C-alpha positions in Angstrom: -63.9 -18.2 6.2 -61.2 -15.8 7.2 -62.5 -12.4 8.3 -60.2 -9.4 7.8 -59.8 -6.5 10.2 -61.4 -3.1 9.8 -58.6 -1.9 7.6 -59.6 -3.0 4.1 -57.7 -6.0 2.8 -55.6 -6.6 5.9 -55.7 -9.9 7.8 -55.1 -9.7 11.6 -51.9 -11.4 12.6 -53.5 -13.9 14.9 -55.8 -15.0 12.1 -52.9 -15.2 9.6 -51.0 -17.4 12.0 -54.0 -19.7 12.7 -54.7 -20.0 9.0 -51.1 -21.0 8.1 -50.8 -23.5 10.9 -54.2 -25.0 10.0 -53.1 -25.5 6.4 -49.7 -27.1 7.1 -49.0 -30.6 8.3 -45.6 -31.6 9.8 -43.2 -33.6 7.6 -43.2 -37.2 8.6 -39.8 -38.5 7.6 -37.5 -39.4 10.5 -33.9 -40.2 10.9 -31.7 -41.5 13.7 -29.3 -39.0 15.1 -26.4 -39.3 17.6 -26.6 -37.0 20.7 -23.4 -35.3 19.6 -25.2 -34.2 16.4 -28.7 -33.6 17.8 -28.6 -30.0 19.1 -31.5 -28.1 17.6 -33.1 -31.2 16.1 -36.8 -32.0 16.7 -37.8 -35.2 18.5 -39.9 -37.4 16.2 -41.3 -39.5 19.1 -41.5 -39.5 22.9 -38.3 -40.7 24.7 -39.0 -43.3 27.4 -36.4 -44.0 30.1 -35.3 -47.6 30.4 -33.5 -46.9 33.8 -33.9 -45.1 37.1 -31.9 -41.9 37.6 -30.1 -42.3 39.9 -29.9 -46.1 39.5 -29.4 -46.6 43.2 -29.6 -44.7 46.5 -26.5 -42.6 46.7 -24.8 -39.9 48.8 -25.3 -36.2 48.0 -22.3 -35.3 50.2 -18.8 -36.4 51.2 -19.2 -37.7 54.7 -20.3 -40.8 56.6 -23.2 -43.2 56.1 -24.9 -44.7 59.1 -28.3 -45.7 60.6 -29.8 -42.4 61.6 -31.5 -43.8 64.7 -28.0 -44.7 66.1 -27.1 -41.1 66.7 -30.1 -40.5 68.9 -28.4 -42.2 71.8 -24.7 -41.5 71.1 -22.5 -39.0 69.2 -19.8 -41.5 68.0 -19.7 -44.5 65.8 -17.1 -47.1 64.7 -15.8 -46.7 61.2 -15.8 -50.0 59.3 -14.9 -49.1 55.7 -15.4 -46.7 52.8 -17.6 -46.3 49.7 -16.5 -44.5 46.6 -18.3 -43.5 43.5 -18.0 -46.6 41.3 -16.6 -48.7 44.1 -19.4 -49.6 46.6 -18.8 -50.8 50.1 -19.1 -54.6 50.0 -20.5 -55.1 53.5 -23.5 -53.8 55.5 -23.8 -51.3 58.3 -25.0 -52.5 61.7 -25.8 -50.7 64.9 -23.0 -48.5 66.1 -21.2 -48.5 62.8 -20.6 -46.0 60.0 -18.9 -46.0 56.6 -16.8 -43.2 55.0 -18.7 -42.2 51.8 -18.0 -39.9 48.8 -20.5 -37.9 46.8 -22.3 -40.2 44.3 -21.3 -43.4 46.0 -24.0 -46.1 46.6 -25.5 -46.0 50.1 -24.2 -49.2 51.9 -26.7 -51.9 52.9 -28.3 -51.1 56.3 -27.5 -47.3 56.2 -30.2 -44.8 55.8 -28.6 -41.4 56.3 -25.4 -39.4 55.6 -23.7 -36.7 57.7 -21.4 -34.4 55.8 -17.8 -34.6 56.9 -17.8 -31.0 58.2 -20.0 -32.1 61.0 -17.7 -34.9 62.1 -14.3 -35.4 63.7 -12.0 -38.4 64.2 -11.5 -39.5 67.8 -9.2 -42.5 67.4 -6.7 -43.4 64.8 -4.4 -46.1 65.9 -1.5 -47.1 63.7 -2.6 -49.2 60.7 -0.9 -52.4 59.8 -2.0 -52.5 56.2 -4.0 -50.7 53.5 -7.0 -53.0 54.4 -6.9 -51.6 57.9 -7.1 -48.0 56.8 -10.7 -47.6 58.0 -10.6 -50.1 60.9 -10.8 -49.2 64.6 -11.4 -45.4 63.9 -14.1 -43.7 65.9 -16.0 -40.9 64.3 -17.7 -38.3 66.4 -20.8 -36.5 65.0 -22.0 -33.0 65.8 -25.2 -33.4 63.9 -28.1 -35.8 64.6 -29.4 -36.6 61.1 -33.0 -37.4 60.1 -33.8 -40.5 58.2 -32.8 -40.0 54.6 -30.5 -37.1 55.3 -28.3 -36.3 52.2 -29.5 -39.5 50.5 -30.5 -39.3 46.8 -33.1 -41.9 46.3 -33.1 -44.3 43.3 -35.3 -42.8 40.6 -35.5 -39.4 42.3 -34.8 -37.6 39.1 -36.3 -40.0 36.5 -38.1 -43.3 37.1 -37.9 -46.2 34.7 -40.7 -46.1 32.2 -41.2 -42.3 32.5 -41.3 -40.0 29.5 -38.0 -38.1 29.5 -38.8 -35.7 26.6 -41.9 -35.3 24.5 -42.3 -35.6 20.8 -41.9 -32.2 19.2 -39.2 -31.0 21.6 -36.4 -28.9 20.0 -33.3 -30.4 21.6 -31.2 -28.0 23.7 -27.9 -28.7 25.4 -29.6 -29.5 28.7 -31.9 -32.0 26.9 -28.8 -33.8 25.5 -27.3 -34.1 28.9 -30.7 -35.4 30.2 -30.9 -38.0 27.4 -27.3 -39.2 28.1 -28.1 -39.6 31.8 -30.6 -42.3 30.9 -28.2 -44.1 28.6 -29.6 -42.9 25.3 -26.9 -42.5 22.6 -29.2 -41.9 19.5 -32.6 -40.4 19.1 -35.3 -40.4 16.3 -35.6 -36.9 14.9 -37.6 -35.2 12.2 -35.6 -34.8 9.1 -34.3 -31.2 8.5 -36.6 -28.9 6.4 -35.4 -27.9 3.0 -36.0 -24.1 2.7 -35.4 -22.1 -0.5 -34.3 -18.5 -0.4 -35.1 -16.1 -3.4 -34.4 -12.4 -3.6 -36.2 -10.5 -6.4 -35.4 -7.1 -7.8 -33.5 -5.6 -10.8 -32.0 -3.0 -8.4 -30.3 -5.6 -6.2 -26.5 -6.2 -6.2 -24.5 -8.7 -4.1 -22.2 -7.2 -1.5 -18.7 -6.8 -2.9 -19.8 -5.6 -6.3 -19.7 -2.0 -7.4 -23.0 -0.1 -7.3 -24.3 1.5 -10.4 -26.9 4.3 -10.4 -30.2 3.1 -8.9 -28.7 -0.1 -7.4 -28.6 -1.2 -3.8 -27.0 -4.0 -2.0 -29.2 -7.1 -1.4 -29.1 -7.7 2.4 -32.2 -9.7 3.3 -30.9 -13.1 2.4 -28.0 -12.7 4.8 -30.3 -12.3 7.8 -32.7 -14.9 6.6 -29.9 -17.4 5.9 -28.5 -16.9 9.4 -31.9 -17.3 11.1 -32.6 -20.4 9.1 -29.3 -21.8 10.1 -30.2 -21.2 13.7 -33.5 -23.0 13.1 -31.6 -26.0 11.7 -32.9 -26.0 8.2 -31.1 -27.1 5.0 -30.9 -23.9 3.0 -31.0 -23.8 -0.8 -30.0 -20.3 -1.9 -31.3 -19.3 -5.3 -29.7 -15.9 -5.2 -31.0 -12.7 -6.8 -33.6 -13.1 -9.6 -34.4 -10.3 -12.0 -37.9 -8.9 -12.1 -38.9 -10.8 -15.2 -41.9 -13.1 -15.3 -40.1 -16.0 -17.1 -37.0 -15.8 -14.9 -39.2 -15.9 -11.7 -41.3 -18.8 -13.1 -38.2 -20.9 -13.8 -36.7 -20.2 -10.4 -39.9 -20.8 -8.4 -40.5 -24.1 -10.4 -37.0 -25.2 -9.6 -37.4 -24.3 -5.9 -40.8 -26.1 -5.8 -39.1 -29.4 -6.8 -36.4 -29.1 -4.1 -38.0 -27.5 -1.1 -40.5 -27.9 1.7 -40.9 -24.2 1.9 -39.8 -21.3 -0.4 -39.2 -17.8 1.0 -38.9 -14.9 -1.3 -38.0 -11.3 -0.5 -39.7 -8.6 -2.5 -42.1 -8.6 -5.4 -45.3 -9.1 -3.3 -46.4 -5.5 -3.3 -48.5 -3.7 -5.9 -45.9 -2.2 -8.2 -45.9 -2.8 -12.0 -42.8 -5.0 -11.8 -43.9 -7.1 -8.7 -44.5 -10.5 -10.3 -44.2 -12.9 -7.4 -47.9 -12.9 -6.6 -48.7 -13.6 -10.3 -46.1 -16.4 -10.4 -47.6 -17.9 -7.3 -51.1 -17.9 -8.7 -49.8 -19.6 -11.9 -47.8 -22.3 -10.2 -50.0 -22.8 -7.2 -52.5 -20.8 -5.0 -52.5 -17.8 -2.8 -54.1 -18.4 0.6 -53.9 -14.8 1.6 -52.0 -11.6 0.9 -51.5 -8.5 3.1 -51.4 -8.8 6.9 -52.2 -6.2 9.5 -48.6 -6.0 10.8 -46.2 -3.1 10.8 -43.7 -3.3 9.4 -44.5 -6.1 6.9 -48.0 -5.5 5.5 -47.3 -7.0 2.0 -46.8 -10.6 3.2 -48.1 -13.5 1.1 -48.8 -17.1 2.0 -49.7 -19.9 -0.3 -48.5 -23.1 -1.9 -46.7 -24.0 -5.1 -47.5 -27.5 -6.6 -45.5 -29.1 -3.7 -43.7 -26.6 -1.5 -45.3 -24.0 0.8 -44.5 -20.4 0.1 -44.1 -17.3 2.1 -43.6 -14.0 0.3 -41.7 -11.5 2.5 -41.6 -7.8 1.8 -38.5 -6.4 0.2 -37.7 -3.8 2.8 -35.1 -5.3 5.2 -36.8 -4.5 8.5 -40.1 -5.8 7.1 -38.5 -9.0 5.9 -36.8 -9.5 9.3 -39.9 -8.9 11.4 -42.2 -11.0 9.2 -39.8 -13.9 9.4 -39.7 -13.8 13.2 -43.4 -13.2 13.7 -45.0 -15.1 10.8 -42.5 -17.5 9.1 -40.8 -18.9 12.2 -44.1 -20.2 13.7 -44.9 -21.8 10.4 -41.5 -23.5 10.2 -42.1 -24.9 13.7 -45.4 -26.4 12.6 -43.9 -27.8 9.4 -41.0 -29.4 11.4 -43.3 -30.9 14.0 -41.9 -28.7 16.8 -44.2 -28.0 19.8 -45.1 -24.3 19.6 -43.4 -22.1 22.2 -45.2 -18.8 22.7 -43.0 -15.7 22.4 -41.8 -14.3 25.7 -43.7 -11.1 26.5 -42.8 -8.8 29.4 -44.4 -5.7 30.8 -42.3 -2.5 30.7 -42.9 1.2 31.3 -42.7 3.5 28.3 -39.7 5.9 28.8 -41.3 8.3 26.4 -44.3 8.9 24.2 -44.6 6.3 21.4 -46.4 7.2 18.2 -48.8 4.6 16.6 -51.9 4.7 14.5 -54.6 2.0 15.0 -55.1 -0.6 12.3 -52.0 -2.8 12.4 -50.1 -4.7 15.1 -46.8 -2.7 15.4 -43.5 -4.3 16.3 -41.4 -1.3 17.0 -37.7 -1.8 17.6 -36.8 -0.8 21.1 -34.2 -0.7 23.8 -35.2 -1.9 27.3 -33.3 -1.3 30.5 -33.6 -2.4 34.1 -33.5 0.3 36.7 -32.0 0.1 40.2 -35.3 -1.1 41.6 -35.5 -4.0 39.1 -38.2 -2.3 37.0 -38.2 -2.6 33.2 -38.3 0.6 31.0 -38.3 0.8 27.2 -38.1 3.3 24.5 -38.1 3.1 20.7 -34.7 2.8 19.1 -34.5 5.8 16.8 -36.2 5.9 13.4 -38.8 3.2 12.8 -38.9 3.1 9.0 -39.0 -0.3 7.3 -35.7 0.4 5.5 -33.8 1.4 8.7 -32.0 -1.9 9.5 -30.0 -0.2 12.2 -33.2 0.1 14.2 -33.0 -3.7 14.7 -29.2 -4.1 14.8 -28.9 -1.7 17.7 -32.1 -2.8 19.5 -32.7 -5.5 22.1 -36.4 -6.0 21.9 -39.7 -5.4 20.0 -42.2 -3.1 21.6 -45.4 -5.0 20.8 -48.3 -2.7 20.2 -51.7 -4.3 19.5 -53.6 -3.7 16.3 -56.3 -1.4 17.7 -54.0 0.6 20.0 -53.2 4.2 19.3 -50.2 6.3 20.5 -48.8 5.5 23.9 -48.1 8.1 26.6 -44.9 8.1 28.6 -45.3 6.1 31.8 -47.8 3.7 30.3 -47.3 -0.1 30.5 -46.4 -1.8 27.2 -45.4 -5.3 26.3 -41.9 -6.1 25.0 -40.5 -9.2 23.3 -36.8 -9.5 24.1 -34.6 -10.5 21.2 -33.4 -14.1 21.8 -31.6 -16.8 19.8 -34.0 -18.9 17.7 -32.5 -22.0 19.2 -33.6 -21.2 22.8 
């Protein structure tokens, strides 16, 4: 049983998240994806390396490979050849000998250390009779006595054969793609993309570019949500603006239910006479909960249609944006099989008094700065109303104030959540 907070009818945000994650299972369908197309996709299974990285002992420097113990008794060795990346030295190194070696080249047989070229000089360079003699008869003097293994990258030092390279549930970032390529993997099994439907409700809404009539406003929520879903990597089905009529909403939601894994609506989940979304949800499916102790964004609904999961976001643009980031995104991660990554929270000092009433977790839009001593300071970014979208557009963080916290005095420590791309 879900227990609400002290404020009647409101569910604490942690309980709301736990309830949604517990209800949802990740989609199981997989597909094979080339690395060039895999950025942002979710691994469907662990990736196991079939090779060592690096595959052989190799040089970390341009210099000379030798037996380290040889330079304990002398400071010069005879040069017998060269090793290049992709062109190994064919022979072996014996006592008193060294081989010119380039970064990434395989360590020649018999050698166990490398001295960088800046710590050497050439003592003898007789005239050569052919290209084959280029490295013959030269004497290399060393100003460094290396230890065993000096500047040698050992085989499997980065990744050993049979090791797990990346775990199931990893969202693939550019660094991951390079890592996978380094073990010779060209294609990976990923979870299929989620199909997410977007619906905006409201008779007062007009698409940008059209002329406004009395009482109308431009619909803006879908543009932010569409962009954030693109960053997440979902397939987006945009159902546009739907009028506040029960039959229109029922048709649209039924259509979305057939096509989507999750349906997101903006507006219509409050308590107004024309707010029909909750009624439609109860007709086509079920409501798990309604109203969360979050500010902005209290009228947030979660439930399921006959097939698709449903999140009803508030109509106010800031509320819609905040509830997507704090409530919907974690649910999409669960649905896509992504391993949950906790939000980055940093401590900062309040630059001014911050007003707050206990009862709801408050995600105030703020601007943080780093002073000359490396200390973080933060202040709210202007007006904090749920309709003031500029408070987000011109901010760089949320000031995260816990549910039971009251107003904050200047100089107090608060937590901030810096704005970051959803893909990182």
